[in-house]
C-alpha positions as CSV (number, residue, x, y, z in Angstrom):
1,M,-81.2,210.3,271.4
2,A,-83.8,208.4,272.9
3,H,-81.7,205.1,272.5
4,K,-78.7,206.9,274.5
5,L,-81.3,207.7,277.2
6,L,-82.3,204.3,277.4
7,L,-78.7,203.2,278.0
8,M,-78.3,205.7,280.7
9,N,-81.1,204.1,282.8
10,R,-81.0,200.3,281.9
11,F,-79.9,199.8,285.6
12,E,-82.4,202.4,287.2
13,G,-83.7,201.1,290.4
14,R,-81.3,198.1,290.5
15,T,-78.5,197.0,293.1
16,A,-75.4,195.2,291.8
17,L,-72.5,193.6,293.2
18,V,-68.9,193.6,292.0
19,T,-66.1,192.0,293.7
20,G,-62.7,192.8,293.3
21,G,-63.8,196.6,292.3
22,T,-61.1,199.0,294.0
23,S,-59.3,199.3,290.3
24,G,-59.2,197.9,286.8
25,M,-62.0,196.3,285.3
26,G,-63.8,195.7,288.3
27,L,-64.0,199.6,289.2
28,A,-64.5,200.4,285.3
29,V,-67.4,198.2,285.7
30,A,-69.0,199.5,289.1
31,R,-68.5,202.9,287.2
32,R,-70.6,202.1,284.2
33,L,-73.3,200.6,286.2
34,V,-73.6,203.5,288.4
35,A,-73.5,206.0,285.2
36,E,-76.5,203.8,284.0
37,G,-78.8,204.1,287.4
38,A,-77.5,201.1,289.3
39,Q,-76.6,201.2,293.1
40,V,-73.3,199.6,293.3
41,V,-71.8,197.4,296.3
42,I,-67.9,197.0,295.2
43,T,-65.5,194.6,297.7
44,G,-61.5,194.8,298.1
45,R,-59.5,193.2,300.5
46,D,-57.4,196.3,301.3
47,K,-59.6,198.7,303.2
48,T,-57.5,201.7,302.5
49,R,-57.8,200.9,298.8
50,L,-61.5,200.4,299.0
51,D,-62.1,203.8,300.8
52,A,-60.3,205.8,297.8
53,A,-62.1,203.8,295.1
54,L,-65.7,204.8,296.5
55,E,-67.5,207.5,294.2
56,P,-70.9,208.6,294.5
57,G,-73.4,205.6,294.0
58,M,-71.1,203.2,295.4
59,H,-70.8,201.4,298.6
60,G,-67.9,199.7,300.2
61,V,-67.4,196.4,302.0
62,A,-64.2,195.3,302.8
63,G,-63.5,191.5,302.8
64,N,-61.7,188.7,301.3
65,V,-64.1,186.5,298.8
66,A,-61.7,183.4,299.7
67,D,-63.1,183.6,303.3
68,L,-66.6,182.5,303.6
69,A,-67.0,184.2,307.0
70,D,-66.3,187.6,304.7
71,L,-68.9,186.5,302.0
72,D,-71.3,185.9,304.8
73,T,-70.7,189.3,306.5
74,L,-71.0,190.8,302.5
75,M,-74.3,189.6,302.0
76,T,-75.9,190.6,305.5
77,D,-74.5,194.0,304.6
78,I,-76.3,193.9,301.4
79,D,-79.5,192.4,303.0
80,S,-79.7,195.1,305.3
81,R,-78.8,197.8,303.1
82,F,-80.4,197.3,299.7
83,G,-82.6,193.8,300.6
84,R,-81.8,192.4,297.2
85,L,-79.5,192.3,294.0
86,D,-80.0,192.3,290.6
87,V,-76.6,191.9,289.2
88,V,-73.5,189.9,290.4
89,F,-70.0,190.8,288.7
90,A,-67.9,188.0,290.0
91,N,-64.6,189.7,289.2
92,A,-61.9,189.2,292.2
93,G,-59.0,187.2,291.1
94,V,-55.4,187.0,291.2
95,A,-52.5,186.4,288.6
96,S,-50.2,183.4,288.5
97,F,-48.0,182.4,285.7
98,H,-45.2,179.9,286.4
99,P,-43.9,176.8,284.4
100,A,-46.0,173.9,286.0
101,P,-43.3,172.4,287.5
102,E,-42.6,175.4,289.6
103,V,-46.2,175.5,291.1
104,S,-46.3,175.1,295.1
105,E,-48.8,173.8,296.8
106,D,-49.2,177.0,298.7
107,E,-49.1,179.0,295.5
108,F,-51.9,176.5,294.0
109,D,-53.9,176.8,297.0
110,R,-53.9,180.6,297.0
111,V,-54.9,180.9,293.1
112,V,-57.5,178.3,293.1
113,D,-59.3,180.0,296.4
114,I,-59.5,183.5,295.0
115,N,-59.8,182.3,291.5
116,F,-62.6,179.5,292.0
117,K,-63.3,179.2,295.2
118,G,-64.3,182.7,295.8
119,V,-66.1,183.0,292.5
120,Y,-68.1,180.0,293.3
121,F,-69.3,181.2,296.8
122,T,-69.7,184.7,295.9
123,I,-72.5,183.3,293.8
124,T,-74.1,180.7,295.8
125,K,-74.0,182.9,298.8
126,A,-75.8,185.9,296.7
127,L,-78.4,183.8,295.3
128,P,-80.9,184.2,298.0
129,L,-80.6,187.8,297.5
130,L,-80.5,187.7,293.5
131,A,-84.1,188.7,292.3
132,D,-85.5,186.3,289.9
133,G,-84.6,187.7,286.4
134,G,-81.4,188.7,287.5
135,S,-78.1,188.4,285.9
136,V,-74.5,186.9,286.9
137,V,-71.4,187.9,284.8
138,I,-68.2,186.3,285.5
139,N,-64.6,187.7,284.9
140,A,-62.7,184.8,283.1
141,S,-59.7,184.9,280.6
142,W,-58.9,184.2,277.0
143,T,-56.1,182.0,278.4
144,L,-59.0,179.4,278.9
145,H,-59.2,179.3,274.9
146,R,-55.5,179.0,273.9
147,G,-52.8,177.3,275.6
148,M,-49.9,179.7,276.8
149,P,-46.8,178.7,278.3
150,G,-46.6,179.3,282.6
151,A,-50.3,179.8,282.7
152,S,-51.4,176.4,283.6
153,L,-52.8,177.3,286.8
154,Y,-54.5,180.7,286.0
155,A,-55.9,179.4,282.6
156,A,-57.2,176.4,284.9
157,T,-59.2,178.4,287.3
158,K,-60.6,180.6,284.6
159,A,-61.7,177.5,282.5
160,A,-63.3,176.4,285.8
161,V,-65.3,179.4,286.3
162,H,-66.6,179.5,282.7
163,N,-67.8,175.8,283.4
164,L,-69.7,177.1,286.4
165,A,-71.4,180.1,284.2
166,R,-72.5,177.1,281.7
167,T,-73.6,174.7,284.3
168,L,-75.3,177.6,286.7
169,S,-76.9,178.8,283.8
170,A,-79.1,175.5,283.6
171,E,-79.3,175.3,287.2
172,L,-81.0,178.9,287.6
173,A,-82.9,179.0,284.4
174,P,-86.2,178.0,286.2
175,R,-85.5,181.5,288.1
176,R,-84.6,183.3,284.6
177,I,-81.4,184.1,286.3
178,R,-78.8,184.3,283.2
179,V,-75.3,183.6,283.8
180,N,-72.5,184.3,281.4
181,S,-68.7,184.9,281.5
182,V,-66.4,187.4,279.7
183,S,-62.8,186.5,278.5
184,P,-60.7,189.6,278.7
185,G,-57.4,189.5,276.6
186,Y,-54.6,192.0,277.2
187,I,-55.7,194.9,278.9
188,E,-54.3,197.4,280.5
189,T,-54.7,197.4,284.0
190,R,-52.2,197.2,287.0
191,M,-52.3,193.4,287.1
192,Y,-51.3,193.7,283.4
193,H,-48.1,195.8,284.1
194,E,-47.3,193.9,287.2
195,N,-47.1,190.5,285.1
196,V,-46.0,191.5,281.7
197,P,-42.2,192.8,281.7
198,T,-41.9,196.4,279.9
199,N,-39.6,194.9,277.5
200,A,-42.6,192.5,276.2
201,H,-45.1,195.0,275.7
202,D,-44.5,195.0,271.8
203,T,-44.2,191.7,271.4
204,V,-47.5,191.3,273.0
205,V,-49.3,194.3,271.0
206,D,-47.8,192.5,268.0
207,G,-50.0,189.2,268.9
208,V,-53.3,191.5,269.0
209,A,-55.2,192.0,265.5
210,A,-56.6,195.2,267.0
211,G,-52.7,196.4,267.4
212,R,-53.3,197.8,271.0
213,L,-54.1,196.6,274.8
214,G,-57.9,196.9,275.6
215,T,-59.0,199.4,277.9
216,S,-61.1,198.4,281.1
217,E,-63.7,200.5,279.9
218,E,-64.4,198.5,277.1
219,V,-64.6,195.4,279.4
220,A,-67.2,197.2,281.3
221,A,-69.2,198.0,278.6
222,A,-69.5,194.1,277.4
223,V,-70.2,193.4,281.3
224,A,-73.0,195.9,281.3
225,F,-74.5,194.7,277.8
226,L,-74.4,191.1,279.7
227,A,-76.0,192.2,282.6
228,S,-79.1,194.4,281.3
229,D,-82.1,193.1,279.5
230,E,-80.7,193.6,276.0
231,A,-79.1,190.2,276.5
232,A,-82.1,188.7,277.7
233,Y,-81.6,185.8,275.6
234,I,-78.0,185.3,276.4
235,T,-77.0,182.7,278.9
236,G,-74.1,180.2,279.7
237,Q,-71.9,182.1,277.2
238,D,-68.2,183.5,277.2
239,L,-67.8,186.6,275.5
240,V,-64.4,187.0,274.4
241,I,-63.0,190.8,274.6
242,D,-59.2,190.5,273.4
243,G,-58.8,192.3,270.1
244,G,-58.8,189.2,268.2
245,V,-55.9,187.2,270.3
246,V,-57.8,184.1,270.3
247,A,-59.3,184.0,267.1
248,T,-56.6,185.7,264.5
249,I,-53.2,185.6,263.6
250,P,-52.4,189.0,262.8
251,S,-50.6,189.8,259.4
252,P,-47.3,191.7,259.5
253,M,-47.3,195.1,258.2
254,A,-46.3,195.8,254.9
């Protein structure tokens, strides 16, 4: 019981920022952090969806992470309302799956702007507010660990943000700020269903040693761990949450 109560209060008195927090993994992380005592700021580009996602303990700020003026507005709002940050989950991102020769310059710019530029400047603009000893977690992807046809642009942006976690973990070490990334596998979210045809779901699951899709709540548990004091000796790492997609080749059922 004492351990359970400790987990429920890991973020008591702390303030967290979750970008892309209106659905899926972002919203699950926001809910988990609130449940463990944090005040959580969530962002999203669509104000209607943002308002609908808000729950007690959450504060919403509409904006696009690829727009530096929007990020400045976000940080000003956090500063005036809370005065500090203790946790940043840089989650906002978009999917893009096309054969490399079919990727247009406009698509390249769109995906890089959100998935890499947005993450980079979310973190750097949050640093003046981020308390010494704070934690940053970046949402990467299993695709940075394993080549997949059609994922050249998407996977490259995710490799970039994991590398950012490693370099910033060194740069911010004097402030005791830990920076890690998570690499979710096939997680049952709206983005998954928008990018994986229904008739391909069985094939996808066949490639997962766990025999199922992951859940946003499972990712949230991992993010909460990395953001907490329990992970005080973990920095510059990538935690793969994929049911075995990267590391295993499932045996066929007998």
